[in-house]
C-alpha positions as MATLAB code, in Angstrom:
seq = 'XXXXXXXXXXXXXXXXXXXXXXXXXXXXXXXXXXXXXXXXXXXXXXXXXXXXXXXXXXXXXXXXXXXXXXXXXXXXXXXXXXXXXXXXXXXXXXXXXXXXXXXXXXXXXXXXXXXXXXXXXXXXXXXXXXXXXXXXXXXXXXXXXXXXXXXXXXXXXXXXXXXXXXXXXXXXXXXXXXXXXXXXXXXXXXXXXXXXXXXXXXXXXXXXXXXXXXXXXXXXXXXXXXXXXXXXXXXXXXXXXXXXXXXXXXXXXXXXXXXXXXXXXXXXXXXXXXXXXXXXXXXXXXX';
ca = [
      28.851   10.858    4.096;
      26.268    7.991    3.519;
      26.476    4.908    5.591;
      28.118    1.656    5.427;
      26.440    0.635    2.241;
      26.698    3.578    0.578;
      28.420    6.983   -0.587;
      26.022   10.015   -0.483;
      27.147   13.383   -2.587;
      25.681   16.705   -3.193;
      25.291   17.672   -6.766;
      23.935   21.126   -7.495;
      21.639   20.228  -10.667;
      20.632   23.306  -13.001;
      18.161   22.559  -15.518;
      17.613   24.038  -19.119;
      15.850   27.297  -17.374;
      18.676   28.145  -15.272;
      17.269   26.775  -12.064;
      19.425   25.260   -9.538;
      18.013   22.745   -7.383;
      20.517   20.060   -4.801;
      20.494   16.417   -5.367;
      21.862   14.037   -3.521;
      23.236   10.890   -5.596;
      23.775    7.605   -4.007;
      25.842    5.141   -5.062;
      26.560    1.959   -3.386;
      30.084    1.543   -2.101;
      32.128   -1.261   -4.085;
      31.502   -4.346   -6.032;
      30.200   -6.403   -2.584;
      27.856   -3.366   -1.940;
      26.416   -3.414   -5.644;
      25.259   -6.852   -5.345;
      24.151   -6.267   -1.389;
      22.380   -2.843   -1.577;
      19.882   -4.025   -3.858;
      18.150   -2.347   -7.072;
      17.821    1.516   -6.897;
      15.146    1.195   -8.567;
      13.108   -0.800   -5.664;
      14.190    2.245   -3.795;
      12.954    4.883   -6.311;
       9.800    2.986   -6.242;
       9.694    3.238   -2.406;
      10.547    7.105   -2.234;
       7.800    7.428   -5.200;
       5.540    5.992   -3.322;
       5.869    7.449   -0.139;
       6.622   10.931   -1.176;
       3.948   13.130   -1.106;
       1.838   10.863    1.410;
       2.225   11.387    5.056;
       5.265    9.770    5.274;
       8.249   11.921    5.277;
      11.112   11.049    2.384;
      13.137   12.744    0.353;
      11.319   13.375   -3.307;
      13.061   11.035   -5.800;
      13.964   12.299   -9.412;
      15.137    8.772  -10.882;
      18.137    5.923  -10.639;
      20.769    4.444  -13.108;
      21.125    0.909  -13.472;
      25.013   -0.280  -13.129;
      27.064    1.257  -16.360;
      24.260    3.515  -17.634;
      25.255    6.984  -15.579;
      28.524    5.234  -13.447;
      29.820    2.112  -13.118;
      27.781    1.199  -10.495;
      23.487    1.988   -9.375;
      22.811    5.086   -8.991;
      19.793    6.688   -7.312;
      18.654   11.030   -7.425;
      16.940   12.303   -4.764;
      16.433   15.708   -3.226;
      18.760   17.115   -0.674;
      17.020   17.376    2.795;
      18.467   20.093    5.294;
      18.191   17.546    8.682;
      20.316   15.815   10.404;
      20.326   12.699   12.470;
      20.715   13.292   16.231;
      22.284   11.115   18.656;
      22.052   13.430   21.612;
      18.941   14.477   21.921;
      18.104   17.248   24.787;
      14.805   14.977   25.441;
      15.437   11.834   24.903;
      11.343   10.970   25.799;
       9.897   13.443   22.837;
      12.713   12.317   20.952;
      11.395    8.998   21.441;
       7.965    9.311   21.065;
       8.244   11.537   17.636;
      10.053    8.376   16.112;
       7.206    6.437   17.466;
       4.819    8.427   15.137;
       6.241    8.477   12.230;
       7.305    4.791   12.493;
       3.228    4.385   12.706;
       2.556    6.313    9.228;
       5.127    4.280    7.690;
       3.103    0.919    8.506;
       0.118    3.239    7.383;
       1.318    3.782    3.761;
      -1.534    2.863    1.535;
      -0.195    0.925   -1.499;
       0.833   -1.925   -3.264;
       3.826   -3.215   -1.693;
       4.035   -6.698   -2.804;
       6.972   -6.740   -5.087;
       9.109   -6.324   -2.344;
      10.672   -9.050   -0.681;
       9.111  -10.623    2.389;
      10.184  -11.149    5.856;
      10.196  -14.541    6.554;
      12.224  -15.421   10.152;
       9.202  -16.105   12.023;
      10.132  -19.707   10.507;
      13.023  -19.977   12.914;
      16.849  -19.565   12.782;
      19.342  -21.693   12.577;
      20.812  -23.210   16.462;
      23.972  -22.908   15.299;
      25.397  -19.448   14.271;
      27.146  -18.927   10.849;
      30.399  -16.692    9.764;
      29.281  -13.686    7.527;
      31.612  -14.904    5.256;
      30.285  -16.640    1.741;
      31.810  -19.935    2.940;
      28.880  -20.693    5.062;
      31.241  -21.560    8.289;
      30.281  -21.533   11.722;
      31.475  -19.295   14.580;
      31.116  -20.014   18.242;
      27.903  -18.294   20.169;
      28.502  -14.873   21.525;
      27.788  -16.308   24.906;
      28.191  -12.580   26.228;
      24.896  -11.474   24.367;
      23.315  -14.587   25.246;
      23.160  -15.842   21.761;
      22.742  -19.481   22.385;
      19.654  -18.821   24.370;
      18.401  -17.177   21.843;
      18.707  -19.027   19.102;
      17.214  -21.880   20.622;
      13.802  -19.586   21.748;
      13.576  -18.641   18.408;
      14.481  -22.230   16.532;
      10.536  -23.299   16.642;
       9.936  -19.951   14.744;
       6.542  -18.429   16.156;
       3.328  -17.134   15.079;
       2.789  -14.453   13.197;
      -0.663  -12.810   13.228;
      -0.308   -8.966   11.925;
      -1.134   -7.938    8.419;
       1.609   -7.539    6.237;
       2.878   -3.821    6.037;
       5.360   -2.072    4.844;
       8.748   -2.252    6.827;
      11.838    0.315    6.358;
      13.837   -2.697    7.992;
      16.459   -0.618    9.820;
      14.455    2.070   11.628;
      17.550    3.487   13.728;
      18.034    7.056   15.034;
      20.799    7.082   12.189;
      18.235    6.683    9.391;
      15.910    9.664   11.181;
      16.568   13.301    9.725;
      16.000   15.858   12.239;
      15.783   19.860   12.116;
      14.624   21.726   14.400;
      13.366   19.309   16.964;
      11.333   18.116   14.222;
      11.691   14.666   11.655;
      12.013   16.223    8.387;
      12.925   12.662    6.687;
      13.758    8.740    6.963;
      15.938    7.890    4.496;
      18.006    4.644    3.690;
      15.464    2.317    2.610;
      18.017   -0.500    0.693;
      16.665   -2.973    3.240;
      12.981   -2.418    2.846;
      10.134   -5.096    2.855;
       6.964   -6.494    3.536;
       5.858   -8.164    7.097;
       4.769   -7.976   10.698;
       4.987   -4.625   11.857;
       6.606   -5.831   15.026;
       9.526   -6.658   12.995;
      10.498   -2.996   13.088;
       9.137   -2.287   16.745;
      11.468   -4.467   17.675;
      15.055   -3.396   15.905;
      14.037    0.284   17.333;
      13.367   -0.737   20.566;
      16.646   -2.159   20.977;
      18.529    1.101   19.263;
      16.506    3.588   21.399;
      17.249    1.233   24.661;
      20.754    2.301   23.785;
      20.543    5.870   23.392;
      18.039    7.353   25.320;
      17.840    4.293   28.061;
      14.803    1.963   29.532;
      12.446    5.296   29.480;
      12.804    6.380   26.354;
      12.522    2.453   24.636;
       8.969    2.489   26.160;
       8.157    5.917   25.383;
       8.268    4.864   21.910;
       6.528    1.791   22.450;
       3.828    3.005   23.819;
       3.112    6.293   21.727;
       3.714    3.916   18.961;
       0.707    1.375   20.482;
      -1.547    4.510   20.924;
      -1.471    5.031   16.881;
      -2.081    2.083   15.556;
      -3.884   -1.200   15.840;
      -2.053   -4.545   15.793;
      -1.454   -7.658   18.024;
       1.091   -7.601   20.514;
       1.589  -10.997   21.734;
       4.849  -11.918   19.402;
       6.672   -9.315   20.908;
       9.099  -10.804   23.154;
       9.787  -12.962   20.267;
      10.551  -10.161   17.546;
      13.193   -8.550   20.390;
      14.973  -11.623   20.812;
      15.610  -11.658   17.052;
      16.486   -8.197   17.226;
      18.896   -8.983   19.844;
      20.426  -11.934   17.736;
      21.501   -9.236   15.128;
      24.556   -7.877   17.127;
      25.776  -10.957   17.930;
      29.140  -11.963   17.149;
      29.770   -8.070   15.875;
      28.462   -5.782   18.499;
      32.336   -4.143   18.883;
      31.689   -3.059   15.272;
      28.352   -1.788   15.812;
      29.849    0.146   19.141;
      32.991    1.612   17.493;
      31.143    4.443   15.738;
      29.384    6.138   18.859;
      32.375    8.045   19.923;
      32.665    9.955   16.318;
      29.243   10.489   16.871;
      29.532   12.189   19.895;
      27.982    9.713   22.790;
      31.426    8.428   24.252;
      29.056    7.151   27.096;
      27.084    4.440   24.415;
      30.198    1.641   24.848;
      30.704   -1.656   23.815;
      30.153   -2.510   27.744;
      27.361   -0.583   28.394;
      25.661   -2.082   25.067;
      26.504   -5.066   26.251;
      24.794   -4.847   29.618;
      21.468   -3.187   28.321;
      21.462   -6.069   25.361;
      21.636   -8.680   28.159;
      18.523   -6.930   29.882;
      16.670   -6.722   26.698;
      16.980  -10.169   25.905;
      16.215  -11.584   29.538;
      13.431   -9.758   29.467;
      11.856  -11.299   26.162;
      12.646  -14.474   27.214;
      11.035  -13.827   30.239;
       7.990  -12.516   27.845;
       8.055  -15.862   25.617;
       8.582  -18.337   28.781;
      12.300  -19.125   28.171;
      13.833  -17.570   31.261;
];
């Protein structure tokens, strides 16, 4: 069914020799998403650079610009027989395998310099903006400790890790499983280059909601075992990850019941996010 930004349609493609192949056609939803989702050519280049390597991604076949095949841009890639898992039988093993796969992504060789860079470490605005185009401000989300987060991050922080390929949104919804193994990582529209701790922090908070504190730490420790990076700024990146749902946690919480996780409520997410932010503030000396 795809996600927030793109529709995904399975198509049977028959070549000139009569061989049939199932592929997925990805197209952004609506005119707004055509602009926001980035070029399908960029996603194609990422998948082409990763396919056949250690990183498990769908094989890309081609892309079309807006108006070339459909009214909107499109990407064609192999269909992968797998599904996102939101209620794992073993949350610790689940989290550890996600740590292993993220480590392979960050270790992917190649020239990624053409991708946009992650520059949030330069600091964030003290006042939160609305999501619209008018540039207006909204109240602080005090329930998520937004004011404290923004004050702690406003001065920026030092990045010492070498920039690498980042997925940008490495959460359980973008990881496909089959028989307890990860078979593909999808949805690369937010990919960039930057500090690997950005991806780590995003995944840590999502796993905290999904499999609890023990799962979050299992993911972190497995990733740590497989990489050699400086962890000194993790607290700052955790705060940045904790800032993302501010002003919109209700929207983030809404789909979970339909995904079979009626226990993942807005109240539960808020409580765990508060703990997460509190730990990060103590880490950076701000709480």
